[in-house]
C-alpha positions in Angstrom: -17.7 32.1 -14.7 -20.2 29.3 -15.2 -21.4 26.7 -12.8 -20.4 23.1 -12.8 -21.1 19.8 -11.0 -18.5 17.4 -9.8 -20.0 13.9 -9.6 -18.3 12.4 -6.5 -18.9 11.4 -2.9 -18.2 14.6 -1.2 -15.4 14.4 1.4 -16.6 14.3 5.0 -13.2 15.2 6.3 -12.5 18.9 6.8 -9.7 21.3 7.7 -10.8 21.2 11.3 -9.3 17.7 11.4 -5.7 18.9 11.0 -3.4 17.5 13.7 -0.8 19.1 15.8 2.4 17.6 17.2 5.0 19.2 19.4 8.5 18.9 17.8 11.4 20.4 19.7 9.1 22.3 22.0 7.1 23.9 19.1 3.7 23.0 17.7 3.8 21.6 14.2 0.6 21.2 12.3 0.2 18.4 9.8 -2.5 16.9 7.7 -3.6 13.3 8.3 -3.8 11.0 5.3 -7.6 11.2 5.1 -7.4 15.0 4.7 -4.6 14.8 2.1 -6.7 12.2 0.1 -9.8 14.5 0.3 -7.7 17.4 -1.0 -6.3 15.4 -3.9 -9.8 14.2 -4.9 -11.1 17.7 -4.8 -8.2 19.1 -6.8 -8.5 16.4 -9.4 -12.3 17.1 -9.8 -11.8 20.9 -9.9 -9.0 20.9 -12.4 -11.1 20.6 -15.6 -13.4 23.5 -14.5 -10.8 26.1 -13.6 -10.7 29.3 -15.6 -7.8 30.0 -18.0 -6.6 32.8 -15.7 -7.3 33.3 -12.0 -10.5 35.4 -11.4 -9.9 38.9 -10.1 -12.0 41.2 -8.0 -14.9 40.4 -5.6 -16.6 37.0 -6.2 -19.8 35.2 -5.1 -19.6 31.5 -4.4 -22.6 29.2 -4.4 -22.2 25.6 -3.4 -24.5 22.7 -2.9 -22.9 19.6 -1.2 -24.9 16.6 -2.3 -24.3 13.5 -0.1 -25.4 10.0 -1.0 -29.0 9.8 0.1 -29.1 6.4 1.7 -32.5 6.2 3.5 -33.1 9.9 3.2 -35.3 11.5 0.5 -33.6 13.0 -2.6 -33.1 16.7 -2.0 -33.8 16.6 1.8 -31.5 18.9 3.8 -28.6 17.2 5.5 -28.6 18.5 9.1 -25.7 16.3 10.4 -22.0 16.8 10.2 -19.8 17.9 8.6 -20.5 21.6 9.2 -20.9 23.8 6.1 -18.2 26.3 7.2 -15.6 23.5 7.5 -16.6 22.0 4.2 -16.3 25.4 2.5 -12.8 26.0 3.9 -11.5 22.8 2.4 -13.2 23.6 -1.0 -12.1 27.2 -1.1 -8.5 26.3 -0.3 -8.5 23.7 -3.0 -10.0 26.2 -5.5 -7.2 28.6 -4.6 -4.6 25.9 -5.2 -6.4 24.9 -8.5 -6.1 28.6 -9.8 -9.7 29.7 -9.6 -8.6 33.0 -8.0 -5.5 34.4 -6.3 -6.9 34.4 -2.8 -10.0 33.1 -1.3 -10.4 36.4 0.5 -11.9 37.5 -2.9 -15.0 35.5 -2.0 -17.2 38.2 -0.5 -20.6 36.5 -0.8 -21.4 32.8 -0.2 -24.4 30.5 -0.2 -24.0 27.0 1.0 -26.3 24.0 1.2 -26.0 20.4 2.2 -28.5 17.9 0.9 -29.0 14.2 0.5 -29.0 13.2 -3.2 -29.6 10.3 -5.5 -26.6 11.7 -7.5 -23.9 12.7 -5.0 -21.4 15.4 -5.8 -20.7 19.1 -5.4 -22.4 21.8 -7.4 -20.4 25.0 -7.7 -21.1 28.4 -9.1 -18.6 31.3 -9.1 -19.8 34.7 -10.2 -17.8 38.0 -10.5 -19.5 40.9 -8.7 
């Protein structure tokens, strides 16, 4: 698989922001509107890059989250929220839904960065191992 760049403002909402309500004495998890909107935006951006068939076997995933730089220098590391692990969970779940692989458990190696950028977006590389 190749690498690709999705020019967009990366979502700042993560799976950690799921909500829970108690219905008939049982917890029921749901996604707030902001999380659903972020998922839809990611799925739309991922769609043109998905492979013809889901990838099989062990995979390496490299991602660079590039947030609008504002007053920061282009390329400077972003050391504020959201956390990389929460961002990755949302992205990997969306990549599963988009058909990149059958299960995100296939991702056995990951490299993740967050940077400020003059050109915001998400750079992704998936490699079969």
